[in-house]
N, C-alpha and C positions, 0 to 999 in steps of 0.2 A: 559376072552378069548381075548378081544380087546387088553389088555395090552400085552399078550403073543405074539400075532400075529404082533403087531407094534413095539415091543421092539427090539432095535438094539444093545443090549449088553451094554448100558450105565448103570452105577451103579444106577442113579436116577430111571430108569425104573424098575430095580430089586428091589429097596427099595419099590416102589409103589406096585409092585406085592406082596412083602412080607407083607406090611402093610395091603393090601386088604385081603390077605389070613388069616392073624392073626385075622382080624376083622370078617371074615366069621366063623372061628373056635370059636371065642368068642360068636358070635350070636347063633351058634348051641348049644354050651355048655349052654348058658343062657336059651335057649328054653327047653333043656332036664331037666335042674335043676328046672325050674318053673313047668314043666309038670309032671316029675317022681321023682323029688328030689333025683336023683341018682348020682349027681356029688357033691363033697365036696365044700363048699363055698370058701375055700382057693384057689381052682383051678380057680373058677370064678373070684375072686379078682385078682389073678395072671395074668390071661389072659387079664383082663381089664387094668392092669398096663402095660403089655407088648404091648398091642394094642396102648395105648396112647403114649408110648415111641417110637414105630415104626413110627407113624405119625409125632412126633416131629423131629425124626432123618431124616425123608424124607424131611421135610420143610427145616431143617438146611442144608441138603446136596444140595438142589437146590440153596440156597443162597451162600453156600460155594464154589460152582463150579465156580462162577463168580470172586471169589477173589483169584484164584490161582496166586501166585506171588505177591499178594497185602498184604503187611505186616499188614496194618490196619484191613482189613477184616478178614484175617486168624487169627490174635490175638483175635479178638472179638468172632468169631464163634467157635474157638478151645475151648475157655472156656465155651461157650454155650453147646457144645457137652458134656463136662465133667459134667456140671450141669444136663443135661438130665440123664446121667448114674447114677449120685449120687442120684438124687431124686428117680428114678425108683428102683434102688437097695435098697435104704433105705425102700421104701414102701414094696417091696417084702420081705425084712427081717422082717418088722413088721407084715406082713400077716402071715408068717409061724411061727414066734415065739409066736404069739398070740394063736396058737393052743396048746401050752404047758399048761397043766393043773396043775399049782402049784401056791403057794401063792406069790412067787417072781415075776412071770410073771404078775399075776393079779395086783399086787401093782405097778409094774414098767410101764406097758403098759396101755394106755388109747385109746379106739377106736377113740376118737376125733383127735388123732395125725394122724391116717391114713386118716381121712376125710380132715384134713387140708393139708396133702400132696397132695391129689387129687385136691384140690382147687389151690395149687401152680402150679401143672402140667397144669391145664387148663389156668391159667393166663399166664404162660410161652408160651403155645401154641398160645394164642391170640396175644401175643406180637410178636412172630415170623411171624404169618400170616399178621399182620399189616405192619411189615417191608418188607415182601416179596411183598406185593401189592404196597406200597408207593415207594419203591425203584426200582421197575420195570419201565422201560421207558414207557411213555404213549402210544407209538405206539405198544407196545407188551403186554399191560395189557389185551387185549381181549383174549389172549391165556391162562391166568392163573386166570382170574376173577372167573370162576366157581369153580376152585380148591380151591381158597380162601374162597368162599362162603360155599363150602361143608365141608372142614376141619375146617374152622372157626366156622361153625354151630355145629360140634361135640364138639369142645372145649367150645363154649358158653353154650351148653346144660349141659355139665359136670360141668361147673362153677355154673350154676344156681342150679343143682341138689345137688352138694356137699356143696354149701353155705347154702342152705336151711337145709341140714342135720346138718351142723356145728352149725347153730343157734338154731335149735330145738332139737338137740341130737337124731335125728332119721331120717332114710331115708324114704322119702315119697314114698309109694308103687305105687301110680299112676305114679309119675315121673319115677320111677325105671322101671316099666313095659312098659311104652311108649317109653323108650329110644331106644329099638331095632327098633320099627316102624319108629321112627324119623331118625335113621341112614340109614334105607333102602331107605327112601325118598331122601337121598342125593347122592345115587349111580349114577343116571343119570348125575348129575353135574360133578362127577369125570370122568365118561366115556367121556363127551365132552372135558374135559381138556386133557385126555389121547390121544384122537384123534388129538387134536390141537398141542400136544407136544410129538411127538414120541421119541424125544431125550432128552427132559427136559433140554435143555441148553438155559438159558435166559440171556440177557444182563442187568444186574442189577448193581446199584451203591449204595454205602452207604452214607447216608446223616446224618451229625451230628445233624442237626436240628430235623430230624425224631427221631434219637436215644434219643435226649434230651426230646422231647415230649412223646415219648414212655415210657422212664423211669419215667417221671413225671406222666403219666397216670397209670402205674403199681403201683408206690408208693402211688398215691392217692387211687387206688382201695384197696391196702393192708391196708392203713390207715382207710378207711371207713369200711372195713371188721372188723378190730380190734375194732373200735368204736361201730359198730353194735353189736358185741359180748359183749362188756362191757355194752352197753345199755340193752341188754337182761338180763344180770345178775342183773343190777340195778332194772329192772322191777320185776324180779323173787323174789328178796330179799328185795324189798323196801316197802313191806306192802301196806297200802292203798294209799300212795303217790308214789308207784312204777311206774305207767304208766306216771304220770306227770313228775317224775324225769327222766324217760327214754327219753321223748320227749325233755325236757330241755337240757339234756346231748347231745342228737344227734344234736339238733339245734346249740348248742355251738360248737360242733366238726365240723360241716359244716362251721360255721363262721370262725373258726380257720383255716380250710383247705383253704378257699377262700383267707384269709389274707396271708397265706404262699405262695399260688400260685401267688399272685400279688406282692410279695415282691421282689424287685430287688436284695437285698443281697442274699436271699435264692436261687433265680434263678441262680445268678452268682456262688454260691457254688456248685450247682448241675452241672452246665456246666463245671466248673473246675474239679470236681470229675470225671465226665465221660471222659473228655479229658485225665486225668492222668491215669486212670485205664483201659480204653477200646480202646485207640487209641495210635499209636506210635508217632504221632505228636500232638502238643497242638492245632493247628489251622487247620481248613478246608480252605485251601488257596484260593480255587475258590470262596467260599462264602464270605470270608473276602475281597478279591479283588473287587468283585462286590459291596459289601457294601461301601468300600472306594471310588470307582468311583461314585457311585450313591449319596453318601453324599456330596462329594466335588462338583459335578456338580449341586447340588441343586434339584435332582429328588425326594428325600425323605425328604427334609427339606427346609423351607422357611427362615431360618436364613441367615444373611449376610455371605459372604465367610470367614472372619476371625473367626467367631464363629463356622462355619461348620468345619473349619480346626481343632480347638481344639476338637470338638466332634468326628471327624474322628479318631484322635490319641487316645483319651481317651477311646473309645469303645473297642480298642484292648486289653486294660489291665484293663477293668472294673473300670476305674476311674470316679468319678461322676462330676468332675469340673476341671477347669484349666484356665490359662492365656496365652496370646500371646503378645510378644514384637517384634516389627519389627525395623530394623535399620533406623534411621532418617538421614537427610542431614548433621547433625552435627557429626555423627559417633556413638552417643549413641543409645541405644535401647529403644524406646518409647512404652508404653502400647497401643496396638491397640484394644484388645477385651478380654473378659472373658466369660466363659461358666459355667453354674451352679452357685453355690455360694461358691467360694473359700475362700472369706473373707480375701484376701491378697491385701491391697491397695498400692501396689508398682507400681509407674507409670514410673520409669526409671531405666535402668541398664547401668552403665557407661561402655564405651568402653575399659577402662584400667583395669576393674575389673578382678580378678582371674578367675571368671566363664567364662567370654567372651574369655579370652586368652586360657584357657584350651579347650573350645569347638572349637575354631579356629584351635588350634594345633593338637588336637586328633580327633575331630569329633565324640566323644563318646556320648552315652546316659548316663547321670550321675544319678545313683541311690543313693539317699542320705542315705537310710538305709544301703546299702552295703558299702558306703563310710565310715559310722561310725564304721562298723564291720571290714572291711578290708581296712584301709586307704592307705596301701602300693600299692593297685591297682590304686589309683588316686593320684599318686605322683605329686606334684606341684599344686594340686587343693585345694582351700580353699573356703568353702561355703560362700555366702554373709552373712553379720551380721544379716540381717533381717530374715534369714531362721530359726534361733533359736527362734524367737518370734512367729512363726506359726508352730504348731505341725503337720499340715496336708501336708506340702511340701514333695514331694516324688521323682519325676522324672524331670530332665531338658532334653528336646529333642531339638537338634539343627536343624535348617533349613538352607540349603546351596543354594546359587546362584552361580553355578560353584564351585570355590574354596573358595569363600568368605562367611563368616557367614552372613546370611540374616535375621534370626529371631530365637527366643527362645520360646519354649513352656514349661510351668510348669504344671505338673499334680499333683493332690492331691492324697492322699492315696486311694487305691482301696477298693471296697465294700467287697471284699474277698481276702485272701492272694493269691498271684500269685507266681508260681514256676518260679523264675527268672533265665533264662538260655539263651543260644545263640539264640534259636529260637525266643524268645520274642524280643531280642535286634535286630536281623536281620529284623524282621517284622516291628518294630518301625522305623528303619532306612529307609527301603524301602517305607513305608507309608509316612514318613516325607519328603522324596525326591519328592514324587508325590504331596504332599500338598504344598510344596515349589514352584513347577512348576505352580500350579494353582495361588498361591499368586503373583508370578512374572508376570504371564500373566495378572492378574487383575491390577497390578500396571502399567504395560506397557500400557494396554488399557486406563487407567486413564490419564497417561502422554500423550498418543497420542491424547486423546480428548482435553486436555488442549492445546497441540501444534496446533491442528486444529483450536481451538478458536483463538489463537494468529495469526495463518496463515490467518484466515478470517479477523481479524482486520487489519493485515498488508496489506493484499490485498486491503481492503477498503480504507486504508490510501493512498496506491499508486494510486488508481483510483481518489481519491479526489485531490491529488497533481497534477495528470495528467490534470484533468479538470481545476484546478486553473491555471496551467501553460498556458493552452490555453487562458483562460480569460485574464491573465496578458499580454500575447503577443498581444491580440486584443487591449486592453486598452493602452498598450505602443505605439502601432502604431498610435492610435488616438492622444495621447499626442505629439508625434514627429511631426505629420502633422499639429497640431493646430497652431504652430508658423507661418507656411507658409500660411494656408488657414483659419485663424480665421475670416477673414472678408467675406468669401464666404458663403452665406446662404445655398447653397446645401451641402457644407461640414459640416456645423453645424447641418443640418438636419440629415445627415448620422451619424455624431458623436453621436448625441442624440440617434439615433436608435441603434447604437452599444452599447452604455452604457446601454440602456434599455434592450437590448438582454442579456448583461452580468449580469445585476441585476436579470433578470428573470431566467437565468441559475443558478445563485448562490442560489436563492430562491428554485428552484427545487432540487438543490444539498442538501440544508439544510433539505428539506422535506424527501429526500431519507435517509439521515443520521438518522433522527428521527425515521423513519419507518424501519430501518435496521432489516432484519430477518422476516418481515411480508410479507404476500402474495402480489404479485404485482397486480396492477389494469390494466388488459388488456382491450383494446378497439379496435373496427374496425377502421383501418387507411387507408385512401386513399393515396397510395404510391406516386402518381404524385404530389399531393399538398405537401407531406412531402419532396420530392426531391427539389421542388421549394423553400421551406423554408430553407433548408440546403444550397442550392446554394446562396441564398440571404445573408446568414450570412457569407459564405466563399468568397463573392465578395470583401472583403477587402484585399485579397491576390491574387497576380498574379501567374499563369494565372487564369482568372475567369472561373469557371466551366460552361459548356453549356449543357442543356438538349436537346439531338438530337431527341429523340423519347420517348413518354410516353403514353402507353396504360392505359386504366382504370383498375385498380387492387386494390384490398383491401386485407389486412392481419390483423391478430389479434395479438397485441403486446402491450407492454408498450411504449407509444409514446416517452417519453424522452429518454429511453434507446435505442430504435431503431434509433432515431434521432442522438444520440451520436455515435452509431456504424457506421452509414453511414458517419457522419462528420469526424470520424477518418480516414476512407479510403480515402475520398476526400482530406483531408489535407495532407496525405502522398503522394497522387498523385501530388498535387501542389508542395510539397517540391522536389519530384523527377524530375518534368518537368521543374522547374525553371521558371522565368518570361516570357521567350520567347517560352515556350512550350504550350501545350494544354491539357485540361482535358475534356473528353466527357462523358456524362451520357445517358444511354438508359434504358427504362423500357418496358418490354414486357412479354407475357405469354407463357409458355411451359408446356404442360401436367399437368394442374391444379397447377402450381407453378408460382409465380411471380418472374421474373428475373430482377435484377438490375445490370447493367454492368457499371463499372467505368474504363475508359481507358485513359492512359496517354502515351506520347511519351518521357518519361524521360530516365534515365540511365539504367533502367531495373535491373533484378536480375537473377543470375544463379540458376539452379535446386537444387544444394547443399544448397544454402542459404535459398531457399524457404522451403526445407524439414527439415532443422535442426535449423534454426534461426528465420525465419520470425514470426512464431506464438509462439515462446518461450518467456515467460515473462522476462522482464528486459534485453532483448537483443536489442541493439539499435546501429544504425550507425550514429546517430546525435551528438555524443559526450556528452558534459555536458548539452545540451539543450533538449535531449531526455530522456524519461522514459522507453521505450521499452515495453509498455503494451497496446498501442492503438489497434494494430492488434489482439493481444491475446484476449483483452476484446471483440472486435467485433466478432471474431469467437466463443467464448464461449457463447455469447448471442444468436447468430444465431442458434447454436446447441441446446440451451435450448428451442428455438421456434420450433424445428424440421426441421430447415433449414440447409444450408451449405454455406461455403465460399471457393470458388475455385480461384486459381491464375494461370495465364499463363503469362510468362515473358521471354524476351530475353535480354541479356546484350547489351546495346547501342541502343535498339529499343523501349523499353517501356514495360508497364505491363497492364494486363487486370484482374481486380477483378470482379468476378461473384458471386453476392449475390442471393442465392435461398431461397425463403420464401414460406411457406404454403399459398395457395390462399383461401380466403373466397368465398363461393358460392353466390356472389352477383352481377355477371356481365355476359354479353355476350362476349365471347372471340372474338379475332380478330377485336376489335373495337379500334379506336384511342381514346385518352382522350377527344378530342374535340367533337366527335360524339358518345361517349359511351352511352349505354342504361342500366339503372339499372333494375333489376328484383326482 
């Protein structure tokens, strides 16, 4: 009644009504036959077959509805429908012909054939139920799970009943009589599904993986059924050792089944067989593309990228191993990796070989087997001499970087014969292009890392040269003035101090070079004292810098690098101001930041120069005497400390460099350096 009131005219609902009605008639007839023995057994058996066929057709119809216009689904389920009709029709024929009482019928027919047919129907039903549930999208499984449990329960009970009958050559009366009660218990589950699916239109998709596992499961079930039957006869006719022989036989059969299920070659043959006979296309492109990307990206494998590249391509054609050659700087192709155990020790392919020229010109996937059978297809190609020495060479797959041949993959013979056609070739080309892009990105990243290492080395060299230039300038000035003031004790004292300062700076420079790349040693620095030290060292050049104001302020930094940064700015200010100018320094505190201001009255800079050239490395206005990295190095180091370097300048008026540094919490603000108070 629920079905009739909720049915909206869809054929699925009509089939469910029909199947339910036939089941009801079967149950009534079964009850009458058991109670009054008034109905012939042939009618009972016929109703049982028709009932099973109706449920099978109903499940098939639900699945087939989603595949309207889908060539893969329609092809598969159209043949399933034919199989339902053939099995049901054959069983009906056997039921009614067995009623003929003559010697020919008794000799030709065996009741075991009917029982075996019922086992096949039950297995087929379980397979359809499994596909219906697994291929229904997860968010819609709630609507059909009770239907799958109910009808799957009917088929499972039939499988158990008829398997028992097939093994022991008689139908267990207890199982036979309990069948109706069990069926009645499943009615509420069907009612729930009918209420949840008034139209019986589900969004389902077919999965080749599920088909593969389902086919494997059904094949394993049939195999175990045959082995169990054989074991029964061994026990029956084996005499005293019959039971032992049966157990040994069944144990061996299970071991053989496990070996077959774990055999890569057998699994490949099953997969190819299903693709050829049940699908219009050889590949499930969604699954293949996901596998290609996950393998290349390293999600499913810890192998290096070159080995993953071979694995990605080999999986498409069931090849167990392969090699990869990539183009070297000399033009020839050098062996980069191998996967599996190809046993082909070829390390180099020359750039002028026929293989390389053919791949560059044609861009084809070369099938050596096809090349031997149809050489006219590969005009102008001749296989390398070493191919004849190894009988497992099969495919040469090119990898391109734009229009240039970038690499070559050689795959060995597949585990199972492959139907070589346009589909396989197109998928190999598409996958090889994707694999080539990963290899190119990996190579580019490696070259970039090397370039960055050289860049760091070159930058360090530039900084070293810059510091050496300053030291040379200081020492040169001492040497020039020595002729005039060598007898002046004050000059000699200053000269020795300058040399000592230069030696100390060179020692610090050597220490930095030895510890390049290691973490810097930061310390709390009193900025006023640091400014005085820098001013003292820069007093050898006019105009002499003057500290106008210095509040007590601390910051955390590497003392030598901060010293060098401030010294670069002061030296630039001296160069800009000339000997008659001035350079003033101020140190104060603003909003928990230490501010160092360096002001000169030199030539100044325009805004365009400050924005585009001042802090750009290797840009200089000092001709051959400048390196153009002093301001850049100072700014970069202040940024690394969390500080800032700001510039205000006007042409002809001078410049103001403002160094902002993070302040250490060790002082009372608004205190001058002379009366600062530490806390």
